N, CA and C atoms as a LAMMPS dump frame, in Angstrom:
ITEM: TIMESTEP
0
ITEM: NUMBER OF ATOMS
237
ITEM: BOX BOUNDS ff ff ff
-5.0000000000000000e+02 5.0000000000000000e+02
-5.0000000000000000e+02 5.0000000000000000e+02
-5.0000000000000000e+02 5.0000000000000000e+02
ITEM: ATOMS id mol type element x y z
1 1 1 N 10.231 17.62 28.965
2 1 2 C 10.78 18.181 27.751
3 1 3 C 11.939 17.336 27.225
4 2 1 N 12.711 16.757 28.127
5 2 2 C 13.833 15.942 27.704
6 2 3 C 13.369 14.685 26.977
7 3 1 N 12.224 14.159 27.359
8 3 2 C 11.704 12.957 26.726
9 3 3 C 11.409 13.195 25.251
10 4 1 N 10.844 14.369 24.917
11 4 2 C 10.563 14.687 23.518
12 4 3 C 11.847 14.838 22.71
13 5 1 N 12.87 15.394 23.308
14 5 2 C 14.138 15.571 22.609
15 5 3 C 14.758 14.215 22.276
16 6 1 N 14.602 13.248 23.148
17 6 2 C 15.147 11.921 22.884
18 6 3 C 14.386 11.23 21.768
19 7 1 N 13.095 11.438 21.675
20 7 2 C 12.301 10.787 20.642
21 7 3 C 12.604 11.356 19.264
22 8 1 N 13.001 12.611 19.182
23 8 2 C 13.261 13.245 17.901
24 8 3 C 14.654 12.952 17.365
25 9 1 N 15.508 12.315 18.144
26 9 2 C 16.867 12.037 17.73
27 9 3 C 16.879 10.815 16.809
28 10 1 N 17.218 10.993 15.528
29 10 2 C 17.179 9.859 14.601
30 10 3 C 18.174 8.762 14.958
31 11 1 N 19.262 9.084 15.646
32 11 2 C 20.262 8.083 16.004
33 11 3 C 19.727 7.088 17.027
34 12 1 N 18.727 7.489 17.795
35 12 2 C 18.205 6.621 18.842
36 12 3 C 16.948 5.859 18.411
37 13 1 N 16.458 6.094 17.214
38 13 2 C 15.282 5.384 16.721
39 13 3 C 15.684 3.971 16.315
40 14 1 N 14.779 3.005 16.471
41 14 2 C 15.092 1.67 15.984
42 14 3 C 15.178 1.674 14.46
43 15 1 N 16.001 0.792 13.869
44 15 2 C 16.129 0.789 12.402
45 15 3 C 14.804 0.422 11.735
46 16 1 N 14.553 1.051 10.584
47 16 2 C 13.319 0.793 9.843
48 16 3 C 13.411 -0.558 9.169
49 17 1 N 12.351 -1.349 9.313
50 17 2 C 12.271 -2.626 8.612
51 17 3 C 11.517 -2.405 7.316
52 18 1 N 11.969 -3.083 6.278
53 18 2 C 11.277 -2.985 4.998
54 18 3 C 10.025 -3.849 5.035
55 19 1 N 9.032 -3.434 4.284
56 19 2 C 7.805 -4.225 4.155
57 19 3 C 8.052 -5.366 3.176
58 20 1 N 7.475 -6.516 3.468
59 20 2 C 7.614 -7.612 2.516
60 20 3 C 6.573 -7.436 1.407
61 21 1 N 6.742 -8.13 0.287
62 21 2 C 5.829 -7.939 -0.854
63 21 3 C 4.36 -8.2 -0.513
64 22 1 N 4.084 -9.173 0.359
65 22 2 C 2.698 -9.456 0.715
66 22 3 C 2.075 -8.305 1.503
67 23 1 N 2.86 -7.63 2.33
68 23 2 C 2.352 -6.475 3.064
69 23 3 C 2.033 -5.33 2.109
70 24 1 N 2.892 -5.116 1.122
71 24 2 C 2.659 -4.051 0.142
72 24 3 C 1.407 -4.352 -0.677
73 25 1 N 1.28 -5.598 -1.161
74 25 2 C 0.113 -5.978 -1.96
75 25 3 C -1.162 -5.852 -1.13
76 26 1 N -1.112 -6.312 0.112
77 26 2 C -2.276 -6.209 0.991
78 26 3 C -2.664 -4.768 1.258
79 27 1 N -1.674 -3.916 1.465
80 27 2 C -1.959 -2.507 1.722
81 27 3 C -2.552 -1.818 0.508
82 28 1 N -1.999 -2.103 -0.667
83 28 2 C -2.517 -1.483 -1.901
84 28 3 C -3.938 -1.959 -2.173
85 29 1 N -4.178 -3.26 -1.986
86 29 2 C -5.514 -3.81 -2.204
87 29 3 C -6.516 -3.204 -1.22
88 30 1 N -6.147 -3.128 0.065
89 30 2 C -7.039 -2.56 1.085
90 30 3 C -7.29 -1.072 0.829
91 31 1 N -6.253 -0.357 0.449
92 31 2 C -6.421 1.07 0.168
93 31 3 C -7.297 1.279 -1.065
94 32 1 N -7.136 0.423 -2.073
95 32 2 C -7.956 0.519 -3.281
96 32 3 C -9.428 0.278 -3
97 33 1 N -9.694 -0.601 -2.044
98 33 2 C -11.082 -0.872 -1.663
99 33 3 C -11.6 0.105 -0.606
100 34 1 N -10.702 0.895 -0.031
101 34 2 C -11.103 1.879 0.972
102 34 3 C -11.289 1.312 2.359
103 35 1 N -10.617 0.205 2.674
104 35 2 C -10.771 -0.424 3.979
105 35 3 C -9.444 -0.533 4.736
106 36 1 N -8.469 0.293 4.4
107 36 2 C -7.156 0.253 5.043
108 36 3 C -7.27 0.675 6.507
109 37 1 N -6.689 -0.095 7.412
110 37 2 C -6.72 0.258 8.833
111 37 3 C -5.69 1.347 9.109
112 38 1 N -5.944 2.142 10.13
113 38 2 C -5.007 3.221 10.458
114 38 3 C -3.673 2.659 10.932
115 39 1 N -3.688 1.496 11.58
116 39 2 C -2.446 0.861 12.033
117 39 3 C -1.563 0.505 10.834
118 40 1 N -2.163 -0.119 9.813
119 40 2 C -1.401 -0.484 8.616
120 40 3 C -0.985 0.74 7.816
121 41 1 N -1.82 1.751 7.774
122 41 2 C -1.466 2.984 7.056
123 41 3 C -0.24 3.63 7.688
124 42 1 N -0.212 3.691 9.019
125 42 2 C 0.95 4.274 9.697
126 42 3 C 2.19 3.422 9.479
127 43 1 N 2.027 2.093 9.485
128 43 2 C 3.154 1.198 9.218
129 43 3 C 3.7 1.472 7.821
130 44 1 N 2.803 1.638 6.848
131 44 2 C 3.221 1.89 5.475
132 44 3 C 4.001 3.196 5.361
133 45 1 N 3.526 4.232 6.022
134 45 2 C 4.219 5.522 5.96
135 45 3 C 5.569 5.473 6.662
136 46 1 N 5.667 4.699 7.736
137 46 2 C 6.917 4.636 8.497
138 46 3 C 7.94 3.678 7.903
139 47 1 N 7.496 2.583 7.311
140 47 2 C 8.428 1.552 6.866
141 47 3 C 8.494 1.409 5.349
142 48 1 N 7.493 1.878 4.641
143 48 2 C 7.436 1.66 3.197
144 48 3 C 8.187 2.715 2.401
145 49 1 N 8.408 2.395 1.132
146 49 2 C 9.027 3.335 0.215
147 49 3 C 7.975 3.759 -0.809
148 50 1 N 7.954 5.028 -1.138
149 50 2 C 6.92 5.57 -2.014
150 50 3 C 6.93 4.92 -3.389
151 51 1 N 8.114 4.671 -3.931
152 51 2 C 8.212 4.076 -5.259
153 51 3 C 7.574 2.7 -5.325
154 52 1 N 7.738 1.928 -4.269
155 52 2 C 7.143 0.597 -4.211
156 52 3 C 5.631 0.688 -4.274
157 53 1 N 5.06 1.63 -3.529
158 53 2 C 3.607 1.772 -3.505
159 53 3 C 3.07 2.351 -4.813
160 54 1 N 3.832 3.204 -5.458
161 54 2 C 3.4 3.75 -6.743
162 54 3 C 3.337 2.65 -7.794
163 55 1 N 4.385 1.832 -7.86
164 55 2 C 4.406 0.726 -8.829
165 55 3 C 3.29 -0.267 -8.526
166 56 1 N 3.137 -0.631 -7.257
167 56 2 C 2.081 -1.587 -6.888
168 56 3 C 0.697 -1.011 -7.179
169 57 1 N 0.506 0.272 -6.941
170 57 2 C -0.777 0.911 -7.221
171 57 3 C -1.091 0.943 -8.707
172 58 1 N -0.087 1.221 -9.52
173 58 2 C -0.291 1.213 -10.974
174 58 3 C -0.622 -0.186 -11.482
175 59 1 N 0.077 -1.193 -10.964
176 59 2 C -0.215 -2.577 -11.359
177 59 3 C -1.618 -2.988 -10.922
178 60 1 N -1.992 -2.636 -9.703
179 60 2 C -3.33 -2.954 -9.201
180 60 3 C -4.392 -2.296 -10.07
181 61 1 N -4.176 -1.044 -10.434
182 61 2 C -5.136 -0.317 -11.268
183 61 3 C -5.257 -0.961 -12.651
184 62 1 N -4.121 -1.324 -13.247
185 62 2 C -4.151 -1.963 -14.564
186 62 3 C -4.88 -3.312 -14.5
187 63 1 N -4.616 -4.098 -13.462
188 63 2 C -5.309 -5.378 -13.307
189 63 3 C -6.802 -5.186 -13.089
190 64 1 N -7.163 -4.188 -12.309
191 64 2 C -8.577 -3.912 -12.039
192 64 3 C -9.303 -3.51 -13.325
193 65 1 N -8.717 -2.576 -14.062
194 65 2 C -9.341 -2.113 -15.306
195 65 3 C -9.408 -3.256 -16.31
196 66 1 N -8.345 -4.054 -16.421
197 66 2 C -8.345 -5.194 -17.33
198 66 3 C -9.399 -6.227 -16.965
199 67 1 N -9.574 -6.466 -15.673
200 67 2 C -10.595 -7.415 -15.22
201 67 3 C -11.996 -6.915 -15.547
202 68 1 N -12.263 -5.649 -15.271
203 68 2 C -13.582 -5.081 -15.573
204 68 3 C -13.83 -5.125 -17.081
205 69 1 N -12.831 -4.776 -17.867
206 69 2 C -12.97 -4.823 -19.323
207 69 3 C -13.254 -6.245 -19.795
208 70 1 N -12.533 -7.21 -19.255
209 70 2 C -12.736 -8.604 -19.633
210 70 3 C -14.126 -9.111 -19.282
211 71 1 N -14.602 -8.775 -18.102
212 71 2 C -15.939 -9.214 -17.684
213 71 3 C -17.008 -8.58 -18.566
214 72 1 N -16.879 -7.3 -18.829
215 72 2 C -17.852 -6.606 -19.69
216 72 3 C -17.828 -7.187 -21.098
217 73 1 N -16.639 -7.48 -21.619
218 73 2 C -16.525 -8.074 -22.957
219 73 3 C -17.214 -9.439 -22.999
220 74 1 N -17.024 -10.245 -21.968
221 74 2 C -17.657 -11.562 -21.921
222 74 3 C -19.186 -11.452 -21.843
223 75 1 N -19.661 -10.49 -21.07
224 75 2 C -21.104 -10.315 -20.939
225 75 3 C -21.708 -9.854 -22.259
226 76 1 N -21.037 -8.906 -22.914
227 76 2 C -21.562 -8.391 -24.183
228 76 3 C -21.439 -9.434 -25.295
229 77 1 N -20.441 -10.301 -25.254
230 77 2 C -20.263 -11.33 -26.278
231 77 3 C -21.326 -12.424 -26.152
232 78 1 N -21.91 -12.584 -24.979
233 78 2 C -22.903 -13.6 -24.758
234 78 3 C -24.298 -13.197 -25.178
235 79 1 N -24.474 -12.021 -25.692
236 79 2 C -25.81 -11.55 -26.104
237 79 3 C -26.286 -12.228 -27.326
């Protein structure tokens, strides 16, 4: 029982490291494709900030929609 009490003490936890931009981009891309590993998902929840992932997700979505729109426009223009 004492072991659980020590784990719950925030003062004894190691300091949280911030995710670097490449980790955030990789996580958003993997999550968007549905192939995010559970190890990376837990890392994101423990070390990441929600605002960073929201902004990255919105940018990823805008780029994805813009790319699909551009490809469709090019295909239809070639008719």
